[in-house]
C-alpha positions in Angstrom: 25.7 17.4 198.9 25.3 19.2 202.3 23.1 17.3 204.9 20.5 20.1 205.1 20.0 20.1 201.3 19.8 16.3 201.2 17.2 16.4 204.1 15.2 19.1 202.2 15.2 17.1 199.0 14.2 14.0 200.9 11.2 15.7 202.5 10.0 17.2 199.2 10.5 13.9 197.3 8.3 12.1 199.9 5.3 14.4 199.5 2.3 12.3 198.5 1.1 14.7 195.8 4.6 14.7 194.1 4.3 12.8 190.8 6.8 14.4 188.5 10.3 15.7 188.9 12.7 17.5 186.5 16.2 17.8 187.9 19.0 19.6 186.1 22.7 20.2 186.7 22.8 18.1 190.0 26.4 17.0 190.5 27.1 14.6 193.4 23.5 13.6 193.7 23.0 10.9 196.4 22.2 7.5 194.9 19.7 6.8 197.7 17.7 9.9 196.8 17.7 8.8 193.2 16.3 5.4 194.2 13.6 7.1 196.3 12.3 8.8 193.2 11.1 5.4 191.7 7.6 6.1 193.1 7.2 9.0 190.7 5.4 8.6 187.4 7.7 10.9 185.4 11.4 11.7 186.0 13.5 14.0 183.8 17.2 14.2 184.6 19.5 16.5 182.8 23.3 16.7 183.5 23.0 14.6 186.7 25.7 12.5 188.2 26.0 10.6 191.4 27.9 10.9 194.6 30.5 8.2 194.0 31.5 8.2 197.7 28.0 7.1 198.8 28.2 3.6 197.3 25.3 1.7 195.9 22.0 1.5 197.7 21.3 -1.6 199.6 17.5 -1.9 199.8 15.1 -2.0 196.9 12.3 0.6 196.8 8.9 -0.3 198.1 7.2 1.0 194.9 8.4 1.5 191.3 5.9 3.6 189.4 8.0 5.2 186.6 5.9 5.6 183.4 8.3 8.0 181.7 12.1 8.7 181.9 13.9 11.5 180.1 17.6 11.2 180.6 19.8 13.9 179.1 23.5 14.0 179.7 23.4 11.6 182.6 26.2 9.2 183.5 26.1 5.5 182.9 26.1 5.1 186.7 22.7 6.9 186.8 21.4 4.6 184.1 22.7 1.5 185.9 21.0 2.5 189.2 17.7 3.2 187.4 18.0 -0.2 185.6 18.6 -1.9 188.9 15.7 -0.1 190.6 13.3 -0.8 187.8 14.2 -4.5 187.7 14.2 -5.0 191.5 10.5 -5.2 191.8 8.2 -8.2 191.3 5.4 -5.8 190.2 4.7 -5.5 186.5 6.9 -2.9 184.8 5.2 0.5 184.3 7.8 2.2 182.2 6.2 3.2 178.9 8.3 6.2 177.6 12.1 6.5 177.5 13.9 9.4 175.9 17.7 9.6 175.9 20.3 12.1 174.9 23.6 10.2 174.7 26.9 11.2 176.2 30.4 10.4 175.2 31.1 8.7 178.5 32.6 5.2 178.2 30.1 2.6 179.0 27.0 4.8 178.2 25.7 2.7 175.4 26.3 -0.5 177.3 24.3 0.9 180.2 21.4 1.9 177.8 21.5 -1.6 176.3 21.2 -3.1 179.8 18.2 -0.8 180.6 16.4 -1.8 177.4 17.0 -5.5 178.0 15.8 -5.2 181.6 12.9 -2.8 181.1 12.2 -2.3 177.4 9.7 -5.0 176.8 6.8 -2.6 177.8 8.1 0.5 176.2 5.6 2.2 173.8 7.7 5.3 173.1 11.5 5.5 172.6 13.4 8.6 171.7 17.1 8.9 170.8 18.0 12.6 170.9 21.7 13.3 170.4 22.7 16.9 170.9 24.3 18.9 168.1 27.7 18.2 169.7 27.3 14.4 169.1 29.0 14.4 165.7 29.1 10.7 164.8 26.0 9.4 163.0 23.4 7.3 164.7 21.9 4.6 162.5 19.4 1.7 162.7 20.4 -1.5 161.0 19.1 -5.0 160.9 20.8 -8.4 160.8 19.9 -9.9 157.3 18.5 -13.3 158.4 16.7 -12.2 161.6 14.1 -9.7 162.8 16.7 -8.1 165.1 17.2 -4.3 164.8 20.0 -2.4 166.4 20.5 1.2 167.2 24.2 2.0 166.4 24.7 5.3 168.3 28.1 5.9 166.7 31.1 3.9 165.5 32.7 4.2 168.9 29.6 2.7 170.8 28.3 -0.8 171.1 25.0 -1.4 169.2 21.8 -1.3 171.2 19.2 -4.1 170.4 15.8 -2.4 170.0 14.1 -5.4 168.5 13.0 -6.3 172.1 10.7 -3.3 172.1 7.6 -5.3 171.1 5.1 -2.7 172.2 6.8 0.2 170.5 4.3 2.7 169.0 6.4 5.8 168.8 10.1 6.1 167.7 11.7 9.6 167.8 15.1 9.2 166.2 17.5 12.1 165.4 20.5 11.5 163.2 23.2 14.0 163.7 
């Protein structure tokens, strides 16, 4: 991303009254800018990937205020950075809503599983929204002798344990 564009985004993202952001088709988005968005209440990312030359950010954000994340077509790297950012604070978790549209990228379901383990205990709303192009079925299944429920995105993905979502009030689940 050109320096002037990065500086412009940085100035806009730091505006006090900025509480929500929807970002679409941002390729090579700087990881440091992504981390700076943690102070927002609502973040929607659609087809966003990170600048792999930038490296991982080194300092944790001063404030993490996410209440809602909508992640459509993002890379596992984006999810991992968000997980690290959300779990890097000593403050109570504020994330209440999570909506995901899966990708075919290797490591995607593992990244989602890590996000749910790290930050899912306070989620009240979870949405699994595969696109029409996601042809393998998504299912929820349980282990017979436990109260453990798994989201199995597709045969080619690892299962995601959703039984840790103790405060879940809303489940939006599309089977393709």
